[in-house]
N, C-alpha and C positions, 0 to 999 in steps of 0.2 A: 958684439954688438955693431962694431963698425962695418961688418961684413954683410949685415941684413940688408935686403932689397927695401928701395922706398917706393913706394907708388904715388906719392904727392910729396912735394916741396913745398913745405908749410914756411910761410914767411910773414912776419908781423913787423910793421914799419910804423914806429911813432916820430910824428913829426916834431921837432922841436920847436919851442917858441920864437918869434921873430927876433925876440932880443937876445937869443941864447946863442952864442957863437960856437958851442961845443958841438962835435962831430954826433951824426946822426947813428943810434943805436939801432943795430941790426940784429936779427935773430935768424940764423939758417938753420936751426933745427940739427944741429950736430952734437954728438956725445961729449959730454963734458964742458958745456956752456952753461950759462947760468940762467935759472929757472923764474927769474923776477919777471919777464915779461908774460909769461903763462899765468902766474898768480894775479898780475894786474887784469889780465883779460876776464878772468874768472870772477874777481870782484867786481868788474863792471857789470858782468852778466847778471849776476845775483841781484845788484841794485836795481838794473832795468826791470827784471822780473817782478821784484818787490813793488815797485812804483805802478808797473801795470795791473797787478792784483788790487792795489788800493784805489786806482783810478777806477776800475769796473764796480767793486764793492760800492764805492760813492755814488757811480751812476746808477747804481740799483737801489740804493737804500736812502741816500741822499736825495729827498724830495724837494730840495730848495732851489739848488742852483746847477747840479750836475746834470740831471737827466729830465728836462722838461718834456721830451716826446713821449716817453713811457710814464709820464705822470698824465699827460693828456688822455693818453689811451686808457688808463685806468678810471680817468674821470668821465669819459666817455661810457664805459662799461657800466660805471654806477649808474649814471644818468638813465641809461636804458633799461637797468634793473628795477629804478624807483618807476619809472613810467609803466612796466608791466605790472608793478603791484597796485598801481591806482588805477589802471585801467579796467573798464567792466568786464565781467565774464562773458563770455559769448554763450548765445542762447545753445542749449542742448535740444536736438532733435527729440519730439517725445516718441516714446514708444509704448507699445500696447502693453498693458498688464501681461503678466506671464500667465497661460494657462493654467488651470487647476489641476492638480494631480489626478490622476485616471482613478475612478472608484471601482471597485470590484462589484459586479452585480449583485443586486439585492436576492436573496435565496427565495425561489419560487413559493408562492404562498400555497398553503394547503387547501385544495377544493374543498367546499363545505359539503356535506352530504345532503342533498336534495331531499324535500318531503315527499316528493312524487316525480319520479324520472323514470317512465318505462324505457327497456332497452339500454338508457343510458348508465345505470346501474353498473353494469356490466361490461357492455360494448362502446362506452362513450370514447370518442376520439380525443386525443390531446389537440393543443391549438395547431392549426397546418403550419408547416415551415415553408418558408418561400424560397423555391428553388432558383439558383442564378440562371440555369437553363431550363427550358422547357420544349419538349418535343411537340406539344400542343398548347394551344391557350385556351384557358377554361372559358367557360360561357357564364354570363348573367342570367338567370332564368327569368328575369323580368324584361329582358332586353329582345324586343322583336323588332321586326321591319317590315311594313305593309303587310302584318298578318304572319309573316312566317315565324317560325319557331326559333329559339336562340342557337340550335347548330345550324339550321340552315341559312340563318340572318349573319354569320359570323363575318362574312367576306365585306359586310355593310359597315362593320364597326373596327375590323382589324387595319394596321397599317402595312401588313404584309402581302406581298404581290399574291401569294399562293394560300389559302386556309383550307384545313379538312377537320372533319369532326364526326361525330358519331351519336346518334340518337338510338337506345335499345330498350325496347320490353323484353328484356333477355329471360325473365322468368314469369310464368304464371300457371297458377293451380286454379281449377274448378272443381266444385264439389256441387253438383245439381241434386236436389233433393227430389223425392218422389220416383215415379216409374216412366220409363221411355215410351216410345210408341209402341212397341210391342209385347209391354206390360212387365218387362223386367227393370230390375232397380238400376238406375242411372250408375256408370261407372264415373270415378273421379279420375279426371285427366289433368296433364301438365303440359306446356305449351312452350315453344320459344314464339311468342307472338309477333314480334317485330324486329327487325334490325335494319337500320336506316343510315348507313355511311354518308356523309357529304364530302364533296370536292369542289372547290371554286378557285378562279383565277382572275386577278385584276389585269385584263390585256392593255388597259389605257386608263389614264386618269378617269374618264368618262367612258369606259366600255368594259364591262366584266362579264364573266361566265361563270354560272352557278349551275351546279347539279346536286341532287339527291336521288338515292336508290333505296328499294324497299325488298327485303327478304321477309315475307310473311309465311308464319305458319311452318317455320324451319325451312321455307324456300325452295321444296321440291315442288317438281312440275306435275305431280300426279294429283289425283281428285281420293280424297278418302272419304269412301262410301258411309263410314260408321259415323263419323263425326261431321260429316257434311262441310268440312273446311277444306277448303284447296290450298296447298302450299305452291306459293309463287314467287319468281324474283322480276320486278318490273322497275322501271325508270319512273320515278316520282316528279322529279324535274329536270330538266336540261335546257337551258334558255340563255340568252344573252339579252343583258341589260345597257340597253344604251340610254346614258344619264344625260338630262339634260343640261346639268350645270355640275360642277365640281361639288358643290354642297349637296349633291342627291337628294334634291327635294321633290323632283320630279323625273320620270323617265319613261322609257317604252322598251316592252319585254317581247320576244320574239322567240318561240320554241314550245316545247313542253311543260305544262304549267299546271299546279294546283289550281283548281277551280275556287275563286274567290267568294265563295258562299258559306254561310255559317259562321261559328267563333272557334271551330278547332280543324276544320279541313285544309285551311293552309298552314296549321302547326300540327303536325303529328306526334309532338311529343307529349309524354306524359306528365311532363312538368308544368304545362299550360293550363290542364284541366285536373279537377278532383276526381279520384276513383280510379279503379283498375281498368274499367272500362270508359270508353267513350260516353259522353251523355246521350241517352235514350234518343232524343230527337235529332241529335247528328247522325245517328246511323239509321234510323227507321225512316225520317220524311227527308232530310237532307242526304242525299246517297253518299255519305264519307266512307270512305277515302275517294276522292273523286279528281282525276286528273285527266287532263286533254292537250291536244294541240292547237295553238292559235296566237293572238297577239293581244296584247293588253297595255292601256296606258294609265299609270298611276300617278298621283300627286301625293306629297307627304308634309305636312305643316305639323309644329308644336301642338295645336289643339285639334287638328283634323286630319282625316286620311280619306283620298277617294281613289277607287279604281274601277275602270271600265273595260270590258273585251269582248272579242270575238273567238269562239272555239268551233271545231267541231262538234255537232250536236248528238245527243243520246240515240240509240237504235232502239226502236219499239219492240223489234224481234224478243229483246231480252226482258222486256218487261212482265211481271208477275204480281198477282194481286195479293201475296203475302209479304213482298217485299218493294212494293209500288213502283219507283223509278230507279232503283239500284240496279237492277239486271240490265239496264240500257247501257251502262257505262262500258266505253270501248278501251279506256285508259291510254288511249295513242297508239295502239297496236293495229296497225293496218285499217284505221277507223274509217268508216264510210263517212264522207263529208258532202253528200249532195245537198244535206240539211246542215244549216248553221245555227248558232245559239248565242245570244248576247248575255253578258252578265255586267252586273253592276253591285258595287260596295262602298258605303260610307261609314264613317267612323268619327265621333265628336268625343273629344276627351277635355275632361276638368279634372282638379286637383281630386275630386271626391268621387267622381262618377264616368263613366261612358256609356254613350247610347249609340247603337249601331243597328244597321239595317243592309240587307243584300238580297239579291234576287238573280235567277237566270231563267230562261224563257227560250223557247224555239221550236222548230218542228223535228218529229222524231221517225217519219215515215221513212226516209232514205229511198226514196223513189220505189217503195212497195205500194201498188195501187190499193191493195185490200187493207191498208192501215188509214188509207185517205191522207190527212195531213198528220195526225198525231201530235198536235200542238199542246205544249206543257208548260207550265211554269211553277216555280217553287222559290219560296221566300222565307225570310225570318226577319225578327227584330229582337233585340235583347238590350236590356239595362243592367249595369254592372255597378253597383255601391261599395264604396272602401270609406267608411267612416274611419277606421282606423287602421294602419299597416297590419293588426292581427286580427281584422273581422272583415267578411267580404259576404254579401248579398247579391245573389243572381236572379233574374227571370228573363224567359225567354218564350217567344212564343212562333210556331212555323205553321205554314200551311203550303199545299201543292194541290195543283190543278192538272187535270188532263182532258183533253176535249178528244172527240172519237175513241172513248173507253170502250163503248160498246162493240165497234169493228175489231179492236184489238183484243177484246176478250174473247170474241168469237174465234179469231184466227190463233190465238195463242192458248186457247181451251183453259181459260181462268177468267175469274172476275175480277176486273180492274175497277178501283174507286176513280170515281170522278173529281172526287175532293178527299184530301187528307188534311188533317190538322193536329195540332197537339200543344202542349203548354208544358214548362218545367221550370222549377226554381230550387235553388239550393241554397244553405247557410254554411259558410266555413268559420271555424273560430281556431285562431292560434292560441291554445291555453297554456303552453310550456315553451321555452325557448331559452337556449344558452349557447352562446357563442355562435356558432355556425349550424348549430341543431335545432330543429323545431319540430313540434308535435301539431299536427292539425286534425282536428275533429269536424266532421262535415256530415250533412244529412240533405238528400235530394229528393224530390217527390215529383214524378212524371207522369202524365197521362195525354195519350194519343189515340188516335183512330184511323187505321189506313181505309178503312169503308165509311167514312163519314157521309158520303154519297155515293150511290151507286147507279149504274145505268137503268132506265126503267125496265121491267120486266125481269131483272136479276136480283138473286135474293143476297143480302149482305152477309159477311161471315162474323159474328159476334166476337169471335176468339181474337179477331183483329183491333178490338176496343180496349185497351189495355191500361192498367196503373201499375206503376212500380214505385216502391219506397226503398232507398238505398241509405243505409247507415255505415260508417266507417271512419278509419282515421288513416293519416298519411304521417310517417317518420321520416326526416329528411336528416342523417348525418351529416351531410354536406348540402349546399344549395344545389346542386345540381345532379343529386342522387336521391331517389326516393323509394320507399317501401310501404305500400298500400294493402290495407284489409278492409273489405266491407261486406255488408250482409243484404242481398237483396230480397225484398217481398214481393213476390209477383201475383197479379191475378188480371181476369179478363171478366167481359160480360157473359162469356160463357161458362166458363169454369175456374177453379183456383189455378194459378200456374205453379210450376215447381220452384220453390225457393232457391237461392243459390249464393254460396259463399265463393268469394272470389281473393286471390291472394297474387300481388303481383309486385315485382321489382324492376326499377327501370334507372336510367342514366342519360344524360346528354353532355356532351363536351366538344 
């Protein structure tokens, strides 16, 4: 043990009291010396540690005299807790009530079986589903603009810069009773009567272009000598409309236009009239369909419409006694324009009635001296009453005059009437309606005479003094689609005419 190395020299010196004269006791940490100093040091360390523990315990738990800083901190925390307990609760932001839980859709109700539902019993369409995207916008059959049909007037109501549509009398069936001119029974015939696509664009907020085309009787450019119906493809309309304001309440039209005379000439769509064919006065006295090149000014108000225009005039070379003025139309195809004609149309509108009148007048000689001037005039007046959305009454009177009818008759080898006139009226009732489907019944009676007065010394043709009564119905599976069937009872002052059964289907979009 004596030879072990020491890393540290431990010394403990205990100083004696001042009054003690003994020699100081020293410990040099050598083997064999007394352990009394070590024991004394251990006892002193234990005593000090015990005193420190008691002091810390007293500082923590004795709340009277030993630890006032800790006590003050505890009291402060207790006061803050009491303050928070007595303080009013902060206002909570109001929250909307939670949405009700989604409900499952109610089961579709079973449709009751109608007591009378022609076609709908088997072919009724379910409610129309609204598509998110459509290549075309449907038309409202009652929505017209300055007399234009729903399809041709789409650009005036659309927010798109380009619109297109179609009006189509895509199927017709004619069953003429009796014998033809050769004494043989008449042959039943079907026809694609008319197909009229429309295309329009808005060039500016106040300038638009509108066009409409017509493929009639199949659209071929050949003349059928059997049925005397000529197929043709022509431009019905192609004009620029210069609007006076962005509200489109008046404007100036320049180009090829439908002549604003009559009730259906500016609207060639079957949705705008009752029957498979156009009313008789609109075909016999007012030469519909009638479209020429020119300029017109129009005004449109909620309760009135007015339109005047100047166009190339009729050509007397095509006048015939059996068709009155219809043969003089040029349809804007390299039309002679030495003579011009003026047109005027006015329409007054109320909630339950409409009153309108229109006229066209001009000269038709077109520099042919033999015809002299060939002055003509054709006009009509009409009244439409709608006491309810399901009932309509309509009355119309039309009249035409032709000056120099004698010279025109001689040159054209026919007998032209100096005066032609007629009257017509119809009643239409919507006696069945469900959803978008409806069924109209109509009856129309017309009487007209293309030889009401003829030039002196010429014989009138009594077969041109005609009466026709038409009964039929129109079924609309959708507001812009119609299927019509009617039966026409015809007769004239000369003989009974052949009755006629007509069936047609039309659509506009």
